[in-house]
N, C-alpha and C positions, 0 to 999 in steps of 0.2 A: 304480367311488369310487374308486380310489385314485389312480386320473391327475387325478380331478378336484380333490382334494387335494392333489398337489401342483404343478397348474396354478396353483389359488387362492394357494400357497405362493409361486411363483416370479415372479405376477404383482404380490405384495404384494414381493418383496423389489428386484423390480426397480423400482417405484414411488417406494421408497421411498431407492434411490440416486439416481434422478434428481429425486427435492425436496431430497435434502441437496445436491445440485452446483447446481441452480438458486440455492436459497439462501446458497452459498458465492456465484455469479456475481454475484447481488444485491445483497451485503454490500462487493463490490471496486465495482461498479458505483456506490455509497454514498460508499463513498471517493473517490472520480474524482471526483463533484461536491462535495464537501469539499471539495476540494487548489483545484477551480475556483474556488472560493467566495473560498478563501484567497487565490488571487493575486492580486486588486485592494486585499486589504486588508495585506499586508504590507509590511513597507520594505523598500524594493531601493537605496534610493540612501546612500550611505557606510553601508553594512551587513555586517555580516559575511561576507565569501565561505566558503563550504560544501562541501566533501566529495560531490560527484555521481557516483555509478554511472551510466554508460551504455551499454547492449547486456552489461551482464553473460551468459557461459552459465549454464546452468542451473545447475549446479555452484554456483555464485556467486552465486543468485539471493538465499537467504536473506540471504547477508553484505549484498547490497544492502539489503534492505529492512530491513535494521537499520541500515545508514550511513544511511538516510534517518528512520525515527524517531529516532536521535539527533540527526541536523539540522533535525529539526521542534522541538526544544526550545529553538536557538538561534535558530527565528526571533522577530524582533519587530513587532508592529503598525504600521504606519505614521500613525498618531493617536498623537501621546504621551498620551492620555488614559488609551489604551487601549481594547478592542473587544470586547464582549462575544461580537460572533458570531465574530471571530480565536479566544476565548481557547476558544470552544467545539468551533472547527473543529482547534486543537491538541491538543485533548484526545482527538476521538474518533481523529485520528490518531496518537498514540503510544498508544491504549489498544487499538488494534484487534491481533488475535491472525493470529499468522504462523507456523504449524507449521516446525519444523527437519525437512528431510528429510533429515540425519543426513552432509550432505554435507562434508566440509572444504571449503573456499575459501582456494587460498592469497595472495589479496588482501585487504588491509586496509581501511579506508574512507579511509586516508592517504594509498594509492596511487591515488587518487583525483583528479582533476582539481579547482580550485577556481571554483564559479561561483558570480554573483548569484542572491539568494531565486528570484527568478521563475523563472531559468532552474534551478533545483535542485527548486522543483514541478512545472516541466514535466516536466522527465525521470522525476523520480517518479509522476506522472500516465502516463508514458508504460509505466513497469516496469509498474504495474497491469493497464493495456491488454493489456500483452505476458502478465500472470498468467493475467487471462480467458481466452483466445486458447489 
């Protein structure tokens, strides 16, 4: 009887961990779709160039995500009247939580090369895909 209880507890704990990991992956995939929708709605010509982290090491992952979150605040819609889809996508991107692993990175946002808003979003998408793997 004791073994059965231990087995049930082990099964419950492992299924809970798997469910949490699946939820996190789904959330990142949703963010990637949001970025893809935003790419065609962002002003790319005559727009401010943004510091774009590329290939950050594991120690700099949190710093890179922080740079992208700051950069999304500088994005402008391609349509000058404003775009509700654009605004909604920006709110999703700036509001997503990303836990700080506690590691300190030597680089700052300003140390990364500046790129156009579309290139910035493509790099953000790549980073999130890297986080999923």
